[in-house]
N, C-alpha and C positions, 0 to 999 in steps of 0.2 A: 504494498499498500504506499504511495507516493505521499508523501506530508508538506514538500514544498509549495508554498502557494494557498495553503489551506489552514494544515496547521500551525505551522510558521510562515514568515515570511524574508527574505534576507534583506537586509538594510545594507548591508556592506560587506567587500568582498574583498581583502589588501591581503594579497598572498597569502597566508596559510591563517590569515584572521578574518573569521567570520561573524558578524553582528547579526543577530536575529531578533523580531519579533514575535514571542508567542501568542495565538488567539484565545483568547480566554473561552473567546464564544464557541469553539470546535466543539463538537457533539463528545468526544473523548472526554472532555472534561467535567462533562454531565453525568459520566458514570465512575469519574476517577477524582474525585469525590463532590458527588453534589454540596454546594456552596461553601468547601472546600477544596477546590482544584488543586493537584500535584500533576504533575507531567511525569507518564511513566517512565521508567528505565529505559525500555526497550525504543519508545520514543527519542531519548536522547540520543541511542545507540543508530537508529535510523536516520536522525538529524545527520551526524555524522558521517553515515555511507553517504547522503545525498549531497552534501557539501562537497564530499569529496570528487565524488562522483563528476560533478557540476565543474568543479577547479581542473580535473585531469579531461574532462572531454570525452569519458568513456566511463558504460556500466561496469556497475561493482555487484558483485556476490558475496556477503560474509561468509564467509569459511570458517574462520577461528576467532573467538575471544577468549584471548589470551589471559587478560586480565581485564575487571571494570570494578571501581569502588564509587560507589554515590558518599558522597560528603554530607549535603543536607539538600532538603527538599528544595524544588523548582515548582513557585507557584505561580503560575500567569498573570495573578492579581498583585502580589509583591515584586515579580523580578519578571516583569515582561519583554525585557531586552538583555539578552545575555549573548555573551561570547563562546564561539567555539574555535579554540586555538589550538591548530595541528601543530605539536611541538616535536615531531620527528615523522620524517617520512621517506620511506626508500621503496622505490616504482622499479622494479623487474618487469620482463616481457610479459609474464601472463598472472602478477600476483603486487599486491601493493599492502604494504605495512604501515600500519600509521597508528602513533599514539598522540592523544587528544586529551583536552583539560576543556570543561565547560566552567566558565566561571560569570561573574555578576559584569554586565558591560559598563554599568557604573563603579563596579569597584575591585579591580581585577584579584586583588586578593581574597574576595569571597568565592572559594570553589568550591561546587556543587557536583561535579565528580571528573573521574580521570579511567583512559581506557587504552587500552592496546588491542588494538583489533589487525586481522590478517582479511583481505578481502583476494578473490578472484577477479581478473578483468575479465569482462563479456562484451 
């Protein structure tokens, strides 16, 4: 399920740093959780995948989640603007390995999640 343009919108893309705005009215937030929306971790991983695919100009299939740590809750009510920082990127012929951090766009010291992911280029 593609989330870009619906669940989140890309405000800016600068190299390996992306700033996005979360859509607090999206139906995912109505179920997760009504009145107190929380961004599901799987949506954060999908967001990184879509941003990398857009940046690299190719399709990506998530092959391996090496490590994911969710440090604090991302709520579209209090943190509608977040930044996705790709801290390490290795692009081989058929594989992309990435480490990323999701932080507050207003305060990059506020860490929400960090992850190490392996994608297959499609």
